[in-house]
TIDORO-654276 format. One line per 4 residues: number of its first residue (from 1); their letters; for each residue y, z, x of C-alpha. Coordinates in Angstrom, 1 decimal. Example, Ala and Ser with C-alpha at 12.3 -4.5 7.8 and 13.67 -1.06 7.14 Angstrom:
BEGIN
1) AS) -4.5,7.8,12.3; -1.1,7.1,13.7
END
This chain:
BEGIN
1) MAVL) -17.2,11.2,17.1; -13.1,11.2,16.6; -12.5,7.9,14.4; -9.2,7.1,13.8
5) KQVF) -7.2,5.0,11.7; -4.2,3.3,12.8; -1.5,0.1,12.2; -0.3,-2.1,15.1
9) PVTG) 2.0,-4.8,15.0; 0.6,-8.2,16.2; 2.9,-10.7,17.4; 2.1,-14.7,18.0
13) MSCA) 0.5,-15.4,14.7; 1.5,-18.5,13.2; -0.6,-18.8,10.1; -3.5,-17.0,7.9
17) SCAA) -6.1,-18.7,10.5; -4.6,-16.9,13.3; -5.1,-13.3,11.4; -8.8,-14.5,10.9
21) SIER) -9.2,-15.2,14.2; -7.7,-11.8,15.4; -10.0,-10.1,13.0; -12.9,-11.4,14.6
25) VIIA) -12.3,-10.7,18.1; -11.3,-7.0,17.4; -14.2,-6.4,15.2; -16.5,-7.8,17.8
29) QKGI) -15.7,-4.9,19.9; -18.1,-2.0,20.2; -16.4,1.2,18.7; -14.6,-0.7,16.0
33) SSAG) -15.5,0.6,12.5; -13.1,-2.0,10.5; -10.3,-4.1,10.9; -8.1,-6.1,8.9
37) VNYA) -5.3,-8.2,10.0; -2.4,-9.1,7.7; -0.4,-12.2,8.4; 1.9,-11.4,5.6
41) NSNA) 3.4,-8.3,7.5; 2.1,-9.1,10.9; 0.1,-5.8,11.2; -3.7,-4.9,12.2
45) LIEY) -5.1,-1.8,10.5; -7.8,-0.9,12.7; -10.2,2.1,12.5; -11.8,2.8,15.9
49) DEAI) -14.1,5.6,17.8; -11.4,6.6,20.4; -14.3,7.7,22.5; -15.7,4.2,22.8
53) VTPE) -12.6,2.0,22.8; -9.0,2.6,23.3; -6.3,1.0,21.8; -5.1,-0.9,25.4
57) KIKG) -8.8,-2.1,25.4; -8.4,-3.9,21.9; -5.1,-5.2,23.2; -6.4,-6.8,26.0
61) VVKA) -9.0,-8.6,23.9; -6.0,-9.7,21.4; -4.3,-11.1,24.4; -7.1,-13.1,25.7
65) AGYD) -7.4,-14.6,22.4; -3.8,-16.1,22.7; -1.7,-13.2,20.7; -0.5,-9.7,21.6
69) LVLS) -1.1,-6.2,20.0; 2.3,-3.6,20.1; 0.6,-0.3,20.8; 2.3,2.7,18.9
73) EDEG) 4.3,3.9,22.0; 5.9,0.6,21.7; 6.8,1.1,18.3; 10.7,-0.2,18.9
77) AAED) 9.4,-3.1,20.7; 7.8,-4.4,17.7; 11.1,-4.7,15.5; 12.8,-6.2,18.9
81) SSQK) 10.1,-8.7,19.1; 10.1,-9.8,15.7; 14.3,-10.0,15.8; 13.9,-12.1,18.9
85) TFIA) 11.2,-14.5,17.6; 13.4,-15.2,14.6; 16.5,-15.5,16.7; 14.8,-17.8,18.8
89) LRSR) 13.0,-19.9,15.7; 16.8,-20.1,14.6; 18.3,-21.7,17.4; 15.2,-24.0,17.7
93) AVVA) 15.9,-25.1,14.2; 19.7,-25.6,14.5; 18.8,-27.9,17.4; 16.2,-29.7,15.4
97) IVFA) 18.5,-30.2,12.8; 21.4,-31.7,14.9; 19.2,-34.2,16.6; 16.9,-35.2,13.4
101) TPLF) 19.9,-35.8,10.9; 21.4,-38.8,12.8; 17.5,-40.0,13.8; 16.7,-39.8,10.0
105) IIGM) 19.7,-41.7,9.3; 18.7,-44.4,11.9; 15.1,-44.5,10.9; 16.0,-45.0,7.2
109) FAMN) 19.0,-47.3,7.1; 19.4,-48.7,10.5; 16.2,-49.6,11.9; 17.5,-53.3,12.8
113) MPYA) 20.3,-52.0,15.0; 20.3,-52.7,18.7; 17.9,-50.6,20.7; 17.3,-48.7,17.6
117) NYIM) 13.8,-47.5,18.8; 14.9,-46.4,22.4; 18.0,-44.3,20.8; 15.4,-42.7,18.2
121) WALS) 13.0,-42.2,21.2; 15.9,-40.0,23.0; 16.9,-38.1,19.8; 13.4,-37.1,19.0
125) TPVL) 12.3,-36.1,22.5; 14.6,-32.8,22.2; 13.2,-31.9,19.1; 9.9,-32.2,19.9
129) FYSG) 9.9,-30.6,23.7; 12.4,-28.0,22.8; 12.6,-27.0,19.1; 8.5,-28.1,18.7
133) SHFF) 7.4,-26.5,22.2; 5.8,-23.5,20.8; 3.8,-25.6,18.2; 2.3,-27.4,21.2
137) TGAV) 1.9,-24.3,23.7; 0.3,-22.4,21.1; -2.2,-25.4,20.2; -3.2,-25.3,23.9
141) RHAR) -3.4,-21.9,24.2; -5.9,-21.5,21.1; -7.5,-24.6,22.0; -8.7,-22.8,25.3
145) HKVV) -10.3,-20.1,23.3; -12.0,-22.6,20.7; -9.2,-21.8,18.0; -7.6,-24.2,15.9
149) NMDT) -4.8,-23.0,13.7; -1.3,-24.2,12.0; 0.0,-25.0,15.5; -3.0,-27.4,16.0
153) LVAL) -2.2,-29.2,13.1; 1.5,-29.6,13.7; 1.1,-30.6,17.4; -1.6,-33.2,16.9
157) STGI) 0.3,-34.8,13.6; 3.8,-35.0,15.7; 2.2,-35.3,18.8; 0.1,-38.5,18.1
161) AYSY) 3.0,-39.7,16.2; 5.4,-39.6,18.9; 3.1,-40.9,21.6; 2.2,-43.8,19.3
165) SIFN) 5.7,-44.6,18.7; 6.5,-44.5,22.2; 3.7,-47.1,23.1; 4.9,-49.6,20.4
169) TIFP) 8.7,-49.2,21.7; 7.5,-50.1,25.4; 4.8,-52.7,24.3; 6.0,-54.3,21.2
173) HFWM) 4.0,-57.3,21.9; 0.7,-55.6,21.9; 0.5,-55.6,17.9; 2.6,-58.6,17.7
177) SRGM) 0.1,-60.6,19.6; -2.6,-59.7,17.0; -0.2,-60.4,13.8; 0.5,-56.9,12.9
181) HGHV) 3.9,-54.9,13.4; 4.0,-51.8,15.5; 5.6,-49.2,13.2; 7.2,-46.2,14.8
185) YFEA) 7.3,-42.7,13.6; 9.8,-41.1,15.7; 12.0,-40.0,12.8; 8.9,-38.6,11.0
189) SAVV) 7.5,-36.4,14.0; 11.2,-34.9,14.6; 11.8,-34.4,10.8; 8.1,-32.9,10.2
193) ITFV) 9.2,-30.4,13.2; 12.4,-29.6,11.7; 11.1,-29.0,8.1; 8.5,-26.4,9.3
197) LLGK) 11.0,-24.7,11.5; 13.2,-24.5,8.1; 10.1,-23.1,6.4; 9.1,-20.8,9.1
201) ILEE) 12.6,-19.1,9.0; 12.8,-19.0,5.1; 9.2,-17.6,5.4; 10.1,-14.8,8.0
205) KAKS) 13.1,-13.7,5.7; 11.1,-13.4,2.4; 8.2,-11.8,4.3; 10.6,-9.1,5.8
209) NTSS) 11.7,-8.8,2.4; 8.4,-8.0,1.0; 8.4,-5.2,3.5; 11.6,-3.7,2.4
213) AIKK) 10.0,-0.6,0.9; 9.0,0.7,4.5; 12.5,0.0,5.7; 14.1,2.1,3.1
217) LMGL) 11.5,5.0,3.7; 12.3,4.8,7.2; 15.8,4.7,6.9; 15.5,8.1,5.0
221) QPQT) 14.7,9.7,8.1; 17.8,11.5,9.9; 18.3,11.2,13.5; 20.0,14.6,14.1
225) VVRI) 20.1,17.9,12.4; 22.1,21.4,12.6; 20.1,24.0,13.9; 21.1,27.8,13.6
229) APAG) 20.5,29.6,16.7; 19.0,33.3,16.7; 22.8,34.6,17.5; 24.2,32.3,14.6
233) IQEI) 25.7,29.5,16.7; 25.3,26.2,15.4; 24.1,23.3,17.4; 23.4,19.5,16.6
237) VDIA) 20.1,18.5,17.8; 17.8,15.4,17.8; 15.5,15.9,15.0; 12.6,15.6,17.7
241) AVVP) 13.7,18.7,18.9; 13.0,20.6,15.9; 10.0,23.0,15.7; 8.5,24.8,12.8
245) KDVL) 10.3,28.3,12.1; 13.7,26.6,13.1; 16.4,27.7,10.9; 18.5,24.4,9.8
249) LAKP) 21.6,24.2,8.1; 21.9,21.5,5.1; 25.6,20.2,4.4; 26.6,18.7,1.1
253) GERI) 25.9,15.1,1.3; 23.2,15.2,4.2; 19.7,14.2,4.1; 17.2,17.0,4.6
257) AVDG) 15.8,16.7,8.0; 12.4,18.1,7.4; 10.2,19.9,5.3; 10.8,23.7,4.8
261) TVKE) 11.7,26.4,2.3; 15.4,27.5,1.4; 16.1,30.6,3.3; 19.7,31.3,2.0
265) GTSY) 22.3,29.2,-0.5; 21.7,27.1,-3.6; 22.0,23.6,-4.1; 20.7,20.5,-6.3
269) VDES) 18.9,18.1,-4.4; 18.3,14.3,-5.2; 14.5,13.6,-4.7; 14.5,10.4,-6.4
273) MITG) 13.4,8.4,-3.3; 10.3,10.2,-3.0; 9.6,11.3,-6.4; 11.1,8.7,-8.4
277) EPVP) 12.6,11.2,-10.6; 16.6,10.4,-10.8; 17.7,13.9,-11.7; 18.4,16.4,-9.0
281) TEKT) 16.4,19.4,-8.7; 17.7,22.8,-8.2; 17.2,24.4,-5.5; 17.3,28.1,-4.4
285) TGMH) 16.1,30.6,-1.9; 12.0,30.2,-1.6; 11.9,26.7,-2.9; 10.5,23.8,-1.0
289) VYAG) 12.8,21.1,0.4; 11.4,17.6,2.0; 12.7,15.2,4.7; 14.7,12.3,3.5
293) TINQ) 15.9,13.8,0.2; 19.6,14.0,-0.1; 21.2,17.4,-0.5; 24.3,17.4,-3.4
297) KGSF) 27.4,19.5,-3.3; 26.2,22.9,-2.2; 25.0,24.1,1.2; 22.2,26.0,2.3
301) TYTA) 20.1,27.1,5.1; 16.1,26.3,5.1; 13.5,27.3,7.7; 11.5,24.3,8.9
305) AKVG) 8.0,24.2,7.9; 6.6,20.9,8.5; 8.1,18.4,11.4; 7.8,15.0,13.0
309) ADTL) 4.2,13.2,11.6; 3.7,15.9,9.2; 6.5,16.1,6.9; 5.9,14.4,3.3
313) LAHI) 8.0,11.4,4.1; 6.0,10.5,7.2; 3.0,11.0,5.5; 4.2,8.7,2.7
317) IKMV) 5.6,6.1,5.1; 2.0,6.2,7.1; 0.0,5.6,3.7; 2.2,2.9,2.4
321) QEAQ) 1.8,1.0,6.0; -1.7,1.7,5.8; -1.9,0.4,2.1; 0.2,-2.5,2.9
325) GSKA) -2.2,-3.4,6.0; -5.3,-3.2,3.6; -6.9,-5.9,1.8; -7.8,-6.4,-1.8
329) PVQQ) -11.4,-7.6,-2.3; -10.2,-11.0,-3.5; -8.8,-11.6,0.0; -12.0,-11.6,1.4
333) LVDK) -12.9,-15.0,-0.2; -9.4,-16.4,0.7; -10.0,-15.4,4.4; -13.2,-16.9,4.4
337) IAAV) -11.5,-20.2,3.4; -8.6,-19.9,5.7; -11.0,-19.7,8.9; -12.6,-23.2,8.2
341) FVPV) -9.4,-24.7,6.2; -8.0,-26.4,9.7; -11.3,-27.9,10.9; -11.9,-29.3,7.3
345) VMGI) -8.4,-30.8,7.2; -8.9,-32.1,10.7; -11.9,-33.7,9.5; -10.5,-35.1,6.5
349) ALMS) -7.6,-36.8,8.4; -10.1,-38.3,10.7; -12.1,-39.6,7.9; -9.2,-41.0,6.0
353) FALW) -8.1,-42.8,9.2; -11.9,-44.3,9.7; -11.9,-45.5,5.6; -8.4,-47.2,6.1
357) LWLG) -9.4,-48.8,9.3; -12.6,-49.9,7.4; -11.2,-51.0,4.0; -7.4,-51.5,4.5
361) GNDG) -7.2,-55.2,5.9; -4.5,-56.1,7.7; -2.8,-52.9,7.3; -5.4,-51.0,7.6
365) WVHG) -4.2,-49.5,11.2; -0.8,-48.9,10.1; -1.7,-47.2,6.8; -4.7,-45.1,8.4
369) FSAF) -2.4,-43.8,10.8; -0.1,-42.9,8.6; -2.6,-40.9,6.3; -3.8,-39.5,9.3
373) VTVL) -0.5,-37.8,10.3; 0.2,-37.2,6.9; -2.7,-35.2,6.2; -2.4,-33.3,9.0
377) VIAC) 1.3,-32.2,8.0; 0.9,-31.5,4.5; -2.0,-29.2,4.7; -1.1,-25.4,4.8
381) PCAL) -3.4,-22.4,5.4; -0.5,-20.4,5.6; 0.2,-20.5,1.8; -3.5,-19.7,1.3
385) GLAT) -3.0,-17.0,3.6; 0.2,-15.6,2.0; -0.6,-15.6,-1.6; -2.5,-12.4,-1.8
389) PTAI) -1.1,-9.9,1.0; 2.7,-10.7,0.0; 1.7,-9.8,-3.7; 0.0,-6.5,-2.4
393) IAGI) 2.8,-5.4,0.0; 5.4,-6.2,-2.8; 3.4,-3.9,-5.3; 2.7,-1.3,-3.1
397) GKGA) 6.4,-1.2,-2.0; 7.6,-1.4,-5.6; 5.3,1.7,-6.4; 6.5,3.7,-3.5
401) GSGI) 10.0,3.3,-4.6; 8.8,4.3,-8.2; 7.1,7.9,-6.9; 3.5,5.8,-7.1
405) LIKD) 1.7,6.4,-3.8; -1.0,3.9,-3.4; -3.5,4.6,-0.4; -5.0,0.9,-0.4
409) ARSL) -5.2,-2.7,-2.0; -8.4,-2.1,-3.7; -6.8,1.0,-5.7; -4.2,-1.6,-6.7
413) EDAR) -6.4,-4.4,-7.7; -8.9,-2.3,-9.3; -6.4,-0.2,-11.7; -5.9,-3.4,-14.0
417) KVNA) -9.5,-3.1,-15.1; -9.1,0.3,-16.2; -10.0,0.9,-20.0; -10.5,4.8,-19.8
421) VVLD) -8.5,7.3,-18.3; -9.7,11.0,-18.0; -7.1,13.5,-17.6; -7.6,17.1,-16.2
425) KTGT) -5.4,19.5,-18.4; -4.0,22.3,-16.1; -1.7,20.9,-13.6; -2.0,17.3,-15.3
429) ITYG) -1.0,17.4,-18.8; 0.5,20.9,-18.4; 2.7,22.2,-15.7; 0.1,24.4,-14.2
433) KPQV) 2.6,27.3,-13.9; 0.9,29.7,-16.9; 2.5,33.0,-17.8; 0.4,35.9,-18.7
437) TELK) 0.8,36.9,-22.4; -1.7,39.6,-22.6; -3.5,42.0,-20.3; -6.4,44.5,-22.4
441) WIAG) -8.8,46.7,-20.8; -11.6,48.7,-22.6; -11.2,52.3,-23.7; -11.3,54.8,-21.0
445) ANEQ) -10.8,52.2,-18.3; -9.3,53.2,-14.9; -6.2,50.5,-15.4; -4.3,51.1,-12.4
449) LLQS) -7.3,51.0,-10.2; -8.6,48.0,-12.3; -5.1,46.4,-11.9; -5.3,46.9,-8.4
453) VLYS) -9.0,45.5,-7.8; -8.1,42.3,-9.7; -5.2,41.9,-7.9; -6.5,42.0,-4.7
457) MEQL) -9.0,39.6,-5.4; -6.7,37.0,-7.2; -4.8,37.2,-4.0; -7.3,35.3,-2.3
461) SEHP) -8.2,32.8,-4.6; -6.5,29.3,-4.6; -6.9,28.6,-8.4; -3.9,27.4,-10.0
465) LAGA) -3.9,30.5,-12.3; -4.0,33.2,-9.6; -0.4,32.9,-8.6; 0.7,33.7,-12.0
469) LVEY) -1.7,36.7,-12.4; -0.9,38.1,-8.8; 2.9,37.6,-9.7; 2.6,39.7,-13.3
473) LKAN) 0.1,42.4,-11.4; 2.4,43.1,-8.7; 5.4,43.5,-11.0; 3.0,46.2,-12.9
477) RAEE) 2.7,48.0,-9.8; -0.7,47.1,-8.5; -1.8,47.7,-4.9; -3.6,45.9,-2.7
481) LPVN) -7.1,47.2,-1.8; -9.7,45.7,0.7; -12.2,43.3,-0.7; -15.7,42.2,1.0
485) SFSS) -17.9,39.3,0.3; -15.3,37.1,-1.2; -16.2,33.9,-2.8; -15.1,31.3,-5.3
489) IPGG) -17.2,29.9,-7.6; -16.2,26.5,-8.6; -15.5,26.0,-12.0; -16.4,29.5,-12.7
493) GITG) -14.1,32.0,-10.9; -14.3,34.5,-8.0; -16.3,37.5,-7.0; -16.2,39.8,-4.5
497) FCNR) -16.6,43.7,-3.4; -14.1,46.7,-3.7; -15.1,49.8,-3.2; -18.8,49.4,-2.9
501) TLYF) -18.8,48.0,-6.3; -19.2,44.1,-7.3; -16.4,42.5,-9.3; -16.1,39.4,-10.9
505) AGTT) -13.4,37.4,-12.4; -13.4,34.0,-14.4; -14.8,32.3,-17.5; -16.8,33.4,-20.5
509) ALLQ) -19.4,31.0,-19.0; -19.4,32.5,-15.9; -20.0,36.4,-17.2; -22.6,35.0,-19.6
513) SMNI) -24.7,33.1,-17.0; -24.6,36.5,-14.8; -26.0,38.3,-17.7; -22.8,40.5,-18.0
517) SLPD) -22.3,41.9,-21.6; -18.9,41.3,-23.3; -17.7,44.5,-25.6; -16.7,43.5,-29.2
521) ELLG) -13.7,45.7,-28.7; -12.5,42.7,-26.3; -14.1,39.6,-27.9; -12.3,39.6,-31.2
525) DADV) -8.7,39.9,-29.5; -9.8,37.3,-26.8; -11.0,34.7,-29.5; -7.9,34.9,-31.5
529) LAQQ) -5.7,34.4,-28.3; -8.0,31.7,-27.1; -7.3,30.0,-30.4; -3.6,29.9,-29.7
533) ANTI) -4.0,27.8,-26.4; -4.3,30.8,-24.2; -6.8,30.7,-21.2; -8.7,33.7,-20.9
537) IWFS) -10.0,35.1,-17.6; -12.4,38.3,-17.8; -12.8,40.8,-15.5; -16.0,42.8,-15.0
541) DHAK) -18.3,44.6,-12.9; -21.8,43.7,-12.5; -22.8,45.1,-16.0; -20.2,44.8,-18.5
545) ALGF) -16.6,43.2,-19.2; -14.0,45.7,-18.2; -10.8,43.8,-19.7; -9.6,40.1,-19.9
549) VALT) -6.2,38.4,-19.4; -4.7,35.9,-21.5; -2.5,33.0,-19.7; -0.8,30.3,-21.6
553) DTIK) 0.5,26.9,-19.8; 3.4,24.9,-20.5; 2.8,21.2,-21.6; 5.0,18.8,-19.5
557) PTSA) 7.5,17.0,-21.9; 6.6,13.3,-21.0; 2.8,14.3,-21.3; 2.6,13.3,-24.9
561) AAVQ) 4.6,10.0,-24.5; 2.1,9.1,-21.4; -0.6,9.6,-23.7; 0.9,7.3,-26.3
565) QLQQ) 1.4,4.8,-23.6; -1.9,4.4,-22.5; -3.3,4.3,-26.1; -0.9,1.4,-26.8
569) MGIE) -2.3,-0.2,-23.8; -5.6,-0.2,-25.3; -6.8,2.4,-22.8; -9.1,5.3,-24.5
573) VCML) -7.7,8.8,-23.2; -10.2,11.9,-22.6; -9.4,15.2,-21.5; -11.5,17.4,-19.4
577) TGDN) -11.1,21.4,-18.7; -12.5,24.2,-17.3; -10.8,26.2,-20.0; -12.0,27.2,-23.4
581) SYAA) -12.3,24.9,-26.2; -9.5,26.8,-28.2; -7.1,26.5,-25.9; -8.2,22.7,-24.8
585) TAIA) -8.2,21.7,-28.7; -4.6,23.2,-28.9; -3.2,21.4,-25.9; -4.9,18.0,-26.6
589) HQVG) -3.7,18.1,-30.3; -0.2,18.5,-29.2; -0.1,15.5,-27.0; -2.4,13.1,-29.2
593) ITHI) -5.9,13.3,-27.6; -9.1,13.5,-29.7; -11.6,13.2,-27.1; -11.9,16.6,-25.3
597) EAGV) -14.4,18.1,-23.1; -13.9,22.2,-22.4; -15.7,24.4,-20.5; -16.7,21.7,-18.1
601) SPAG) -17.6,22.7,-14.5; -16.6,20.2,-11.1; -20.0,18.9,-11.4; -19.8,18.5,-15.3
605) KAAF) -16.6,16.5,-14.7; -18.0,14.4,-12.2; -21.1,13.8,-14.7; -19.1,12.8,-17.5
609) IKQL) -17.1,10.2,-15.3; -20.8,8.7,-14.8; -21.5,8.8,-18.3; -18.2,6.4,-18.9
613) QDKG) -19.4,4.2,-16.3; -23.1,3.9,-18.0; -21.2,2.8,-21.2; -19.5,0.1,-19.2
617) RIVA) -16.1,1.9,-18.8; -13.7,1.4,-15.9; -12.5,4.8,-15.5; -9.7,6.1,-13.9
621) MVGD) -9.5,10.0,-13.5; -6.3,11.9,-13.1; -6.6,15.4,-11.7; -4.5,17.6,-9.4
625) GIND) -6.9,20.5,-8.3; -9.8,21.3,-5.6; -12.2,21.4,-8.9; -11.3,17.8,-9.7
629) SQAL) -12.0,16.3,-6.3; -15.7,15.5,-7.3; -14.8,13.5,-10.1; -11.8,11.7,-8.2
633) ALAD) -14.2,10.8,-5.5; -16.5,9.1,-8.4; -14.0,7.8,-10.6; -13.4,3.6,-10.5
637) VSIA) -9.6,4.4,-9.9; -8.6,8.0,-8.7; -4.9,9.3,-9.5; -3.9,12.4,-8.2
641) MGKG) -0.6,14.7,-9.2; 1.3,14.9,-5.8; 2.3,18.7,-6.3; -1.5,19.5,-6.4
645) ADIA) -4.2,20.4,-3.9; -4.3,18.5,-0.5; -7.9,17.6,-0.9; -7.1,16.1,-4.4
649) MEVA) -4.4,13.6,-2.8; -6.7,12.9,0.3; -9.8,11.6,-2.1; -7.4,9.7,-4.3
653) GITI) -6.5,6.3,-4.2; -3.2,7.1,-6.1; -0.8,9.8,-6.0; 1.8,10.2,-8.5
657) ISSD) 4.2,12.1,-6.4; 6.6,13.5,-9.0; 3.3,14.5,-11.2; 4.7,12.8,-14.2
661) LTAV) 2.1,11.5,-16.4; 4.0,8.3,-17.5; 3.5,7.3,-14.1; 0.0,6.7,-15.0
665) AKSI) 0.9,3.7,-17.3; 3.2,2.4,-14.7; 0.5,2.3,-12.1; -1.8,0.4,-14.5
669) NLSR) 0.9,-2.0,-15.4; 2.0,-2.4,-11.7; -1.5,-3.5,-10.8; -1.8,-5.7,-13.9
673) KTAS) 1.5,-7.6,-12.8; 0.5,-7.4,-9.0; -2.9,-9.5,-10.2; -1.1,-11.9,-12.1
677) LIRQ) 1.0,-12.6,-9.3; -2.0,-12.9,-6.8; -3.7,-15.5,-9.5; -0.4,-17.6,-9.7
681) NLFW) 0.0,-17.6,-6.1; -3.7,-18.5,-5.1; -3.2,-21.2,-8.4; -0.3,-22.8,-6.7
685) AFIY) -1.8,-22.6,-3.0; -5.1,-24.2,-4.2; -3.6,-26.7,-6.5; -1.2,-27.9,-3.7
689) NVIG) -3.6,-28.7,-1.2; -6.5,-29.7,-3.5; -3.4,-32.4,-5.1; -1.5,-32.7,-1.6
693) IPVA) -4.3,-33.7,0.8; -5.8,-36.4,-1.2; -2.7,-38.0,-2.0; -1.5,-37.8,1.8
697) AGIL) -4.8,-39.5,2.8; -3.9,-42.5,0.3; -6.0,-41.9,-2.8; -3.2,-43.2,-5.0
701) YPVN) -2.6,-46.4,-3.1; -5.4,-48.4,-4.8; -3.8,-47.5,-8.2; 0.0,-47.8,-7.7
705) GFLL) 0.4,-48.6,-3.9; 2.1,-45.3,-3.5; 1.8,-43.7,0.5; 3.2,-40.7,1.2
709) NPMI) 5.8,-40.3,3.6; 4.9,-37.9,6.6; 8.8,-36.5,6.2; 8.1,-35.7,2.5
713) AGGA) 4.8,-34.0,3.5; 6.4,-32.0,6.0; 9.1,-30.7,3.7; 6.3,-30.0,0.9
717) MALS) 4.6,-28.2,3.5; 7.2,-25.9,4.4; 8.3,-25.3,0.9; 4.6,-24.4,-0.5
721) SVSV) 4.6,-20.8,1.6; 8.2,-20.3,1.1; 7.4,-20.3,-2.9; 4.3,-18.4,-2.6
725) VANS) 6.3,-15.7,-0.9; 9.3,-16.2,-3.3; 6.8,-15.7,-6.4; 5.5,-12.1,-5.0
729) LRLK) 9.2,-11.0,-4.5; 9.9,-11.5,-8.3; 7.8,-8.3,-8.6; 10.7,-6.3,-7.1
733) WMKI) 12.8,-6.7,-9.8; 10.1,-6.6,-12.6; 9.9,-3.4,-15.0; 6.7,-1.3,-14.9
END
């Protein structure tokens, strides 16, 4: 079964209720594992089994529901469709303003002028049937599918007000004969549509700003590149034509086209848009370069390694898109409310009309009708629907610009609750690039042979220490020998046969578990070096240790400050490592960590996480290696160092691209600020509707005679959505 997760742009949505409707029809299809439709960025994040359902079939059911799904091959069409929609919205708003302005003046100040009603009728007609036509067509289209949404509210309120006004204009004596005055609401219906259109324009602009992080990342991808043919001829080719192993040229000031390795030349490359680190990185032969980063003054050639969707930049863009399309747990409650919001509002509007007819006396009909229209106009499911996703989109975008890649909304929301952070040592607190400080063998050993065996075995290992050891042994003229039955022992070491002899390389615990003896002549020196923060790798045959290698790692310059930041935030910081207790204690002491667990296996790391969780801690695990993946998967919030193993980044909910530990505190701060914005947005969205709808229904009339004008209600409704989005945008300028 091939389950794919993909982001599809959605068109035709007018409010949060639309998103809920689309989500329901998609999830109802066989082969759909999950679906989340995000009104804030007009995207659907769908997980589906391609053997059962195709994107074309999903598009079909979405179209049948009155909307449309833009398939991945039409990706450019999504941007075009959005731009066309905005231009059409703007032209409709201009026409509405031109006609609604004189209409408002007549309705407010010149109602008694000759033929006032007919003039207002003429002025309001183009506003309703040109500027507001999509509200009516949308309402009818959705009604066919038994769906009610924002279009329904606007179409009902303005359509009924307009029709009622026409009746009163043509038959004024109908109400006069009954002792009542036939009011007209032409100006109200036109001004409401004008305000809603203006609100939609502001909302679209603001929503576009929340997704600016994606646009910036996409803007990092160059369209062409200079390729060097085998004969040395330079040619400018489209980026899509580049394949792995092509030799490319990076000129000063140009963006790197694909991920690759420097072949010839040196330069400094600005990687800030990917890592968040402002200082350019020196690049020399053999070093990696990444698509989207900017070459500084020097020129160099590089060999393409990963192209197209395989580059780090493409991977980041995909993850940010998926994350911005995902939903925070709190959004599930909001979605349920949004799904029933419009029917409930329609019920309240009818109830307020009926109560006014019953209790309103001679003015009951007029006040009841006004309340009915005003309730429909002021109710705004959009503010509720936008409250959470706009804050999430802004938060994930802010993180992406700071070198913090957040995989999903749940990770962003949960990070604020973290009160315990568990750090791996190698590659997290330290660089993970240790240097060999000593190599010692037992007396009488064939050192050259043993060095060659160890060299050959370590070449097959993926452990972070293996690279440094291989480099050192190669410099000492070690030769490669055939190794059979090689295997890695997670958290312990490696084993394999060479020249029909079984050898082990690993920790003290590994040798002890195999009942392999440790000669006293080696133990003393090994203990001294271990107390000096050296990592000891023992090398043995099946019976006894033959020697050991001591390696030491360098602590990252920001690690101590990062630990201090976390502690100042009231977060308990622990360190886990498979290394010996001496080395672990020395490193922990330098960075200010007091809670240390050394000599821990991958399963032991996961068990430690579980112990903290059992004590009521909300745990964030920070690691970079394969041996951390089990603990990362178990933690409440998992954070991977971006320069570590792929599996760690795959498991983790948050990836620190720069591998700078201070970004962990930034991630938690970002989560706290995003959660604060979500609470503020939801508060104002709920309060707006909780207060606005009863006031529109006329609850204040018995107290002070106040009845809300439908025009004011239209303006308030438009501003409610804009205020929620604008509040989320504040995150772009906040410091984390």
